[in-house]
C-alpha positions, 0 to 999 in steps of 0.5 A, a space after each residue: 383322242 387328243 382330248 382323252 390323251 391330254 386329259 389323262 396326262 393332266 390327271 396323271 401329273 395331278 396324281 404324281 404332284 399329290 404323291 410327292 406332297 404326301 411323301 413331304 417333298 416341296 414340289 411347289 415350283 415343279 407343281 406350278 409349272 406342270 399343272 399350268 403346262 398340262 392343264 393349258 394343253 388339256 384346255 387347248 385340245 378341248 377348244 380345238 375339239 369343239 371348234 373342229 366339231 362346230 365346223 364339221 357340222 356346219 360344213 355337213 349342214 351346208 352339203 345337206 342344204 346344197 343337195 336339198 337345193 339341187 333336189 328342189 331345183 330339179 323337181 320344181 323347175 318345169 312344174 311351177 310358174 317361173 315367178 314362183 320358182 324365181 321366188 323360191 330360189 331367191 329364198 334358197 339363195 338367202 339361206 345358202 348366203 347365211 350358211 355361208 356367213 355362218 361357216 366363214 365366221 366359224 372358221 375365223 373364230 376358230 383361227 383367232 382362238 388358235 392364234 391367242 392360244 399360241 400367244 399364251 
């Protein structure tokens, strides 16, 4: 909704400026400020939405992985030799650590982009 609303605001601003120019008004200062402002807000909302989606997808993947890990542990623990079970568990833990690293990196990247956008 935020992306749609800010996109519509940006389009309305462009149409308003175009109408003023057609009427013969000199709106160059106004137009520059309005395009930069609404365009910046629109761009920031897109970045926010993309970061939010990325983090949600990684979180969903982490939850699915943990459920799979739990199911595997329950099904395999008593059915295979302890050495094989420990080997599988080590591989699962490596994948889990990799997902944690990716999720933490995505969160840090989203925060950094938000800070950079606020500095402009």
